[in-house]
C-alpha positions in Angstrom: 100.1 129.7 30.1 99.4 132.7 31.9 97.2 131.1 33.7 99.2 128.3 34.4 102.1 130.6 35.7 99.9 133.0 37.9 98.7 129.2 39.5 102.4 128.3 40.1 103.0 131.5 42.0 100.1 131.5 44.2 101.6 128.2 44.7 105.0 129.8 45.9 103.3 132.7 47.2 101.4 130.8 49.8 104.8 128.2 50.8 106.5 131.2 51.4 103.4 132.5 53.7 103.4 129.7 55.7 100.0 128.8 54.6 99.2 125.1 54.5 98.6 122.7 51.8 94.9 121.5 52.5 94.0 125.4 52.4 96.0 126.3 49.2 93.9 123.3 48.1 90.4 124.4 49.6 91.3 127.8 48.0 92.0 126.6 44.5 88.9 124.3 44.3 86.7 127.6 46.1 88.1 129.9 43.1 87.1 127.1 40.2 83.4 126.9 42.0 83.4 130.8 41.6 84.7 130.8 38.6 82.0 127.6 37.7 78.5 129.6 38.7 79.8 133.3 37.1 80.6 131.5 33.9 77.8 128.6 33.7 75.1 130.2 35.5 75.4 133.7 36.5 76.7 135.5 32.7 73.8 133.2 30.5 71.2 134.7 33.4 72.5 138.4 32.4 72.7 137.7 28.9 69.2 136.7 29.5 68.0 139.5 31.5 69.4 142.2 28.6 68.0 140.1 25.8 64.5 140.8 27.7 65.6 144.4 28.1 66.0 144.9 24.6 62.9 143.0 23.6 60.4 145.4 26.1 62.1 148.0 24.9 61.5 147.6 21.1 58.1 146.5 21.5 57.1 150.1 23.9 
């Protein structure tokens, strides 16, 4: 619910600032792609690095 309110607020703010709807949609698509990259690629990679570091510390 809070994220929905945030999206509505951002769209309202962009309209008040005079930014076009194409730029608003472009920003939302870019933000979604960044979120997908961080959620599905970056975080598991960092978790694998952390687990590898722990295994290496235990073996030594």
